[in-house]
Residue, then its C-alpha position, 0 to 999 in steps of 0.5 A: m474502532k471498526t474491525l478492519p475488512i482484512n480482519k474479518n478475513g482471518l489476518q490481525t494487523s495494525r490500522l497501519i502497515y509499513g511501506c518497505m520500497g525506501l529500504g536497500g539504499g535506492w533504486t542502483k545495482d550496486p551491492v546492499q552495505p552494512e549501513h543498509i542492514k543497519q537502517a532497515h534494524e532501526v525501522v522495524e524496530l521503531v515501527l514494531e515499537n508504535g504498534i505496526n505489526m504489518f510490512d508491505h513489500a514488492d520484487i522489483y523494490a531497490f531491484g530486490k534489495a529492499e527485500t534483501v535487507f529486511g531478509q537479512v533483518m529476520k535472519e538475525k532475529p528469526k523470533l520476528r516472525e511469528k510476531i509480524i505480517i508480510q506482504s510481497k507483490l510480484g508481477i512487474r518485469f524490469p526491460v532487458e535493453k540488449k533483447g530490445i525487451p520493454a517493461r512489462y507484466d507477467f501473471s503466467k503461472s511459471y512467473i508465479l510460482e518463480s517470483v514467489d521462490g525469489i521472494l521468499s529466498r531474499l525474505n529469509i522465511d518459509y512463507l507470506d502472509i498475502l501474495l500480491l499481484h502488482r498491476p494488471d498484466s493485459l494478457m492475464d489467462a485468469q485460470e492460470v493464474g488460479e492455479a498458481f495460487h491454489k499451488l502455492k496455498a497447497s504447498g504452504k508458501v502463501r498464506y492469504f492473496g489479494v491484487s493491487n492496482m485493480s479495479a472491481g471488474q477485474i477482481r470479479l474475474l479474478q475471484n472466479f477461477c480461483n479456490e482462495k477468497l482475494v482479501v486486500n487491494q491496493l490502490e493510490m489514495s490519499l488527501d491528494k489523490i482523491g479520485f476514490l471519492e470524486t467517483g461517488v460525487h460526480v455520478n451522473q456528471i460531466a466531471a466524471r470522464n476526467n476521473v481515473f479512479p475505477e467506477g463501482t471498485l470502493e463499493y465493491c470491495q466492502l462488500e466483499n470484505i477486500q481490504l483497500q491499503a492506500w499507498g502513496s498514502l500521505a502524497k509524498g510530504l505534500y501537506s506536511g513539510r514538502n516545499l510549496e514554493n511551485e505548487s497551486e494555490k488550493v495545495k497551500n491553502t491545504a497543507s495550511l488548513v493540515r497545520k492548522l488542525a495539527e496545531e488544534k489538536q497536539t499532532s503532527t501534520e502526518a496524523i492529520v493526513l492519515a487520518w483524513l484517510m483513515k476516517h472513510p467508513a471504508n477502513i482504508q489501511p495507509i501504508i507510510g513508506t518514509t524511512n526518516l525515523d521522526r517522520i515514521q513516529a510522527c505517521t503512528d500517531a494517527v491512529n489516536v486522531t479523531l476528525s470530525r465530519d466538518e474537519w473532513y469536509t473542509l480538508y476534502v473541498s480545499s483539495r478539491g479547489v472547488s466546492l462541492p456541486 
């Protein structure tokens, strides 16, 4: 297996990442309950048993409760810290309805520093392995972000830095003002969200106008050893068990192909969907976010699945719903 770009930057991570958005009892303001902490223990234990050592958080997940329950796991099992890699994201601010302030993004130096302190406190840890900027802030001052990153690195609170949902141009601007190398870019990529492929296929074609994936980003990240992480990698179960009654024929056909391949290879449909993403030469690192223990187990077999070129293209073309140009 080829070396992951993130490993080339000094972090020895698993091929898959566990996404913690589903922990904490959901997107309510209700307090954390004992069953939520119990669930977090069960999930972390199963994930580690299956060789996944990297956990993805964001300060907003479940209004901070996802980090809080994970932090309780860390408090009760402090020796885990040296065995795992923890990353979290910041920059999205909730609306303040009483003041008429909408949801917005904030990469100001003061907010970045304040947010990291909150993340570390909720997670019950002294440092983050990786800090990501969650979504592009239109008012981002790259020099100010660079100063914040430098201070966080110097204080030992963050080891590595990256971004999420950014284009090559945005990353280049930010990198110009950062002493620390940006090592991750997290984007939505899956058998359903195939824009990362369509951008290349549709070069010099009218169809390119309808593609939202930023042109050149895939290639730039490969050239710079920036780890591409895929959020939404399972496409919300679209091809691995979700009710498809109201879905299009191309979705139903693709789901059928996934099931057929899973039967032939004696694996799960989740493993096929993830293996398809992982076959790409950019060495994409999928994030799995389910809290269903059986489904987590089903996902972990993806590292043992190899798709042929013909199988990969059959799934790709089926997902497109039309032949390649």
